[in-house]
BATOR-941342 format. One line per field, with one value per residue: residue in three letters; y, z, x of N, C-alpha, C in turn; residue number from 1. Coordinates in steps of 0.02 Angstrom, whole numbers, plus 50000, padded with zeros to 5 digits. Atoms other than C-alpha are relative to their C-alpha. Layout:
r <- (Ala  ...)
nY <- (Y  ...)
nZ <- (Z  ...)
nX <- (X  ...)
caY <- (Y  ...)
caZ <- (Z  ...)
caX <- (X  ...)
cY <- (Y  ...)
cZ <- (Z  ...)
cX <- (X  ...)
k <- (NUM  ...)
END
This chain:
r <- (Met  Arg  Ser  Ser  Met  Lys  Ile  Val  Ala  Val  Ala  Ala  Val  Ala  Leu  Leu  Val  Thr  Gly  Cys  Asn  Met  Ile  Lys  Gly  Lys  Glu  Thr  Ala  Gly  Gln  Ala  Val  Asp  Asp  Ala  Thr  Leu  Ala  Thr  Arg  Ala  Lys  Thr  Ala  Leu  Val  Lys  Asp  Asp  Thr  Val  Ser  Ala  Ser  Asp  Phe  Asn  Ile  Asp  Val  Tyr  Lys  Gly  Asn  Val  Thr  Leu  Thr  Gly  Val  Ala  Lys  Asn  Ala  Asp  Glu  Val  Lys  Arg  Ala  Ile  Asp  Asp  Ile  Lys  Arg  Val  Pro  Gly  Val  Val  Ser  Val  Lys  Asn  Ala  Thr  Arg  Val  Ala  Thr  Ala  Asp  Arg  Gly  Glu  Arg  Lys  Ser  Glu)
nY <- (49967  49949  50034  50019  49939  49985  50048  49979  49940  50022  50033  49948  49965  50046  50006  49937  49997  50050  49974  49951  50037  50028  49946  49981  50055  50035  50067  50028  50002  50054  49979  49947  50031  50035  49951  49967  50049  50002  49937  50003  50050  49974  49947  50034  50030  49946  49979  50052  49999  49945  49965  49961  49950  50012  49937  49964  50033  50008  50062  50004  50067  50009  50069  50036  49966  49949  49945  49972  49931  49968  49980  50044  49973  50025  50053  50062  49998  50015  50071  50037  49990  50040  50071  50012  50001  50058  50059  50000  50044  49967  49945  50023  49966  49938  49948  49952  49930  49961  49957  50005  49933  49977  49954  49932  49997  49944  49945  49937  49958  49932  49949)
nZ <- (49950  50033  50034  49951  49981  50055  49998  49945  50022  50050  49964  49965  50050  50025  49949  49999  50059  49991  49949  50033  50040  49954  49976  50055  50011  50062  49988  49934  49962  50027  50064  49987  49977  50057  50047  49969  50003  50070  50016  49968  50035  50067  49993  49980  50061  50037  49962  50008  50069  50008  50064  49993  49947  49965  49975  50055  50014  49948  50010  49970  50008  49982  50012  50034  50063  49986  50046  49994  50024  49987  50059  50010  50041  50069  50007  49972  49928  49989  50013  49945  49940  50009  49994  49929  49963  50021  49967  49930  49990  49982  50047  50051  50062  49992  50048  50008  50006  49992  50054  50010  49998  50063  49989  50003  49955  50017  49954  50033  49968  49983  50040)
nX <- (50041  50042  50054  50051  50035  50046  50056  50043  50035  50049  50055  50039  50039  50052  50053  50036  50043  50052  50046  50043  50049  50049  50043  50044  50046  49983  49975  50010  49937  49959  49973  49952  49938  49972  49976  49942  49945  49978  49967  49934  49960  49985  49950  49939  49972  49968  49941  49948  49975  49952  50011  50062  49999  50063  50028  50033  50064  50051  50039  50066  50028  50071  50021  49946  49984  49949  49991  49933  49995  49935  49962  49943  49946  50009  50051  49973  50010  50072  50010  49968  50041  50062  49980  49987  50064  50039  49973  50020  50057  50062  50016  50047  49983  49961  50018  49946  50022  49939  49977  49928  49970  49970  49944  50027  50058  50043  49991  49986  49949  50022  49967)
caY <- (49876  50013  49889  49829  50009  50034  49878  49939  50108  50023  49917  50070  50161  50008  49991  50175  50166  50008  50089  50230  50103  50021  50187  50225  50056  49987  49831  49712  49695  49529  49600  49750  49641  49533  49685  49769  49611  49602  49785  49760  49603  49688  49840  49726  49635  49802  49849  49684  49714  49819  49866  49948  50110  50057  50234  50293  50177  50172  50014  50007  49841  49802  49621  49560  49673  49783  49954  50015  50203  50319  50379  50255  50291  50185  50053  49912  49968  49963  49789  49727  49803  49721  49553  49567  49603  49464  49339  49387  49248  49308  49444  49422  49553  49703  49860  49974  50158  50218  50353  50347  50498  50600  50701  50857  50893  51046  51163  51344  51457  51620  51772)
caZ <- (50647  50532  50435  50592  50639  50466  50487  50656  50581  50435  50555  50655  50499  50436  50601  50600  50424  50465  50620  50511  50396  50547  50610  50440  50444  50293  50377  50519  50657  50585  50411  50481  50569  50414  50302  50425  50430  50240  50226  50347  50258  50088  50147  50229  50063  49982  50122  50099  49911  49883  49707  49771  49869  49992  50059  49887  49891  49991  50014  50048  50077  50077  50092  50030  49877  49877  49796  49766  49751  49750  49630  49561  49483  49330  49264  49317  49498  49487  49412  49547  49686  49615  49599  49780  49844  49741  49829  50000  50062  50073  49940  49823  49693  49665  49582  49513  49544  49542  49437  49361  49397  49248  49228  49186  49330  49247  49378  49327  49361  49449  49344)
caX <- (50829  50765  50660  50571  50530  50454  50348  50283  50240  50151  50049  49996  49938  49844  49751  49706  49635  49539  49465  49398  49313  49229  49164  49090  49001  49092  49161  49127  49256  49316  49336  49426  49554  49577  49596  49716  49820  49823  49869  50013  50073  50062  50159  50287  50309  50350  50471  50564  50586  50742  50684  50524  50515  50380  50358  50300  50148  49987  49885  49699  49612  49426  49369  49538  49539  49694  49703  49880  49904  50053  50186  50312  50480  50438  50319  50435  50423  50232  50235  50354  50246  50089  50178  50239  50063  49983  50097  50027  49912  49731  49743  49594  49642  49756  49691  49826  49786  49966  50046  50220  50329  50384  50543  50444  50326  50254  50323  50327  50473  50438  50474)
cY <- (50051  49968  49981  50061  50020  49956  50019  50061  49983  49968  50051  50038  49956  49993  50064  50005  49952  50023  50050  49965  49970  50053  50020  49944  49960  49927  49976  49999  49946  50018  50053  49972  49965  50049  50037  49954  49996  50063  50000  49951  50025  50054  49970  49968  50053  50023  49951  50000  50061  50039  50044  50049  49998  50065  50040  49972  49999  49938  50006  49931  50000  49930  49963  50029  50060  50053  50032  50069  50026  50018  49957  50034  49980  49943  49934  49997  49984  49926  49957  50006  49958  49926  49982  49992  49938  49936  49996  49956  50040  50058  49971  50031  50062  50047  50052  50070  50046  50046  49990  50072  50016  50048  50072  50002  50060  50059  50063  50038  50068  50050  50063)
cZ <- (49968  49967  50049  50024  49946  50004  50056  49980  49950  50035  50035  49952  49974  50050  50005  49943  50007  50051  49970  49959  50045  50024  49947  49984  49937  50013  50069  50036  49973  49934  50010  50021  49941  49950  50027  49996  49928  49979  50028  49963  49930  50003  50020  49939  49958  50035  49990  49930  49990  49935  50001  50057  50036  50023  49946  49985  50061  49982  50039  49986  50023  49978  49958  49933  50015  49945  50015  49969  50015  49934  49996  49957  49927  50000  50029  50076  50018  49992  50057  50064  49996  50008  50074  50040  49981  50034  50074  50009  50024  49954  49944  49932  50016  49945  49998  49989  50010  49940  49994  49996  49932  50016  50002  50043  49987  50048  49962  50039  50015  49958  50039)
cX <- (49954  49940  49944  49961  49951  49939  49952  49960  49945  49940  49956  49955  49943  49943  49959  49950  49942  49949  49952  49946  49946  49952  49950  49950  50014  50019  49978  50067  50047  50032  50054  50067  50033  50030  50062  50060  50026  50037  50071  50046  50020  50053  50067  50034  50036  50064  50058  50031  50044  49990  49938  50008  49933  49967  49964  49930  49955  49959  49935  49972  49927  49979  50052  50021  50045  49998  50068  50001  50069  50033  50063  50052  49993  49950  50024  49991  49927  49987  50028  49958  49936  50015  50013  49935  49959  50024  49982  49938  49939  49981  49957  50018  50042  49979  50056  49971  50060  50011  50076  50027  50030  50056  49976  49937  49956  50006  50019  50054  49970  50038  50008)
k <- (1  2  3  4  5  6  7  8  9  10  11  12  13  14  15  16  17  18  19  20  21  22  23  24  25  26  27  28  29  30  31  32  33  34  35  36  37  38  39  40  41  42  43  44  45  46  47  48  49  50  51  52  53  54  55  56  57  58  59  60  61  62  63  64  65  66  67  68  69  70  71  72  73  74  75  76  77  78  79  80  81  82  83  84  85  86  87  88  89  90  91  92  93  94  95  96  97  98  99  100  101  102  103  104  105  106  107  108  109  110  111)
END
């Protein structure tokens, strides 16, 4: 049940982002629906993969080209996420714009 709630939330966010692109004149209505559908399917693919923390990634789609952003635990997680998205029908390409988390986040201690 939790997984289906995540999928509904992902779909809502994807539609919101796509609506913003339409308002800005970047996409036609048909492209927006197609890109929103791809974004939802791509995020769903990440949710279904137990080795990927889907909530750590953001997906933007424009004309079938996916940009993956976020912070991954390691390089293997990024590779797995990209592979999952590439298997989604309709995805033209996947651009990796993620960062890999490091143990030292450069946080300073207060003195």
